[in-house]
Every structure is written in C-alpha cells, then in structure tokens.
N, C-alpha and C positions, 0 to 999 in steps of 0.2 A: 613475584608480585608485577604489580600492571601502571601505567601513573597514567596521568589526566594530562591534557595540555597546560594545563595552569601549575603542573609539580607535584599534585597531590596524588596520594597512592591509591590503589584499588586492589582486592582480590583479582586474580586473574581470570576466572572462571563469569565473573562479571561483567568483565569487558566484550563475552560474545554479541556478535550481530548479526544477523542475516540480509541478504537480499532475494527480493525475489523479484521473476521477471514481470510488467506489466502490461500485459496485453490488452490495452485500449490503448495505447501510444504502439504505434510503428516502428519499425527497427530499420536503422538507417544504414546507408555506408559512408562514411569520411575517410578520404583519402588511403581506399579498400581497406579501411577498418571497419568493423561490424559493429554500430551501436544496437547495443539493445538499453531497451529504457526499464531500469528496475527500480522497486524503493527500499530502504535499507530500515530494519526494526532489528529490536536488542532481543533478546534469548527471552525476553519477558513477555516480550509484543509490542511494547512502550515505543512510536515514531520516533525516528531519529534523522529524518530530513524531511522536505515539505511538503511532497507528493503522497505520502502515507495518510495525510489527515485528509487530501480531498479527496483521494481513493474512496475512505471509509466513509465520508461523506455520498459520496455518488452510491456506495452499495444503501446507505440506508435511504436517500430518498429513494430510489429506483424499488427498496424492499417496502415502505410504507405507500407509496405511488400503485403498485400493485396489489395492497392491504387495500385500497382505498376504491380502486374498479371492482374488487371482487364484491364488497361493502357494499357498494351501487347498483349489482348487479351489470355493469358493463365491460365485455374484454376478460370474463372471466379466465379465457385460453389465453391470456397473453404470459408473456415470457420476462419482457423487459416493459422500462417506459422510455 
C-alpha cells in the first residue's frame, strides 16, 4: 500500500500522478539546470497543483471567446484570443 502524508493508507494504484509540460510558460536555466514549467494531475485528471486550474480556465475562456467571435461573424478564421 501507499500512505498519505497524514498517515492514512490508500491503494498504490491511486497514488499515480502525471506531469505535463506547460508550453504557455517559458523554460528557464537556473544554476546550469533546465527548469521546465509543468502542471501536475492525478491519473483521473484531478488537479493537484495550483497551475492546472488556471490553465484549464485560460483554455475555457479562449474556447468561449472564439465561439463568441464566430457567432457575431467577426474573426471567423481566428485560432486564439
């Protein structure tokens, strides 16, 4: 089994999480070490960091903004807001 930081137990397979590269933020080099900005989600897609909800919100605003532009007939060829 796997343990929570507070001492509780969980099945090991529920402890899985994934990082994804946040391409909206630049990579930086600090002390000769490449730092790649990432977001962190569980295997079920739940956000376990502060950045993932922000990125999801930005995507939603972009999608709805494009939808609005197309609905009013302006910027029908736009790809991003």
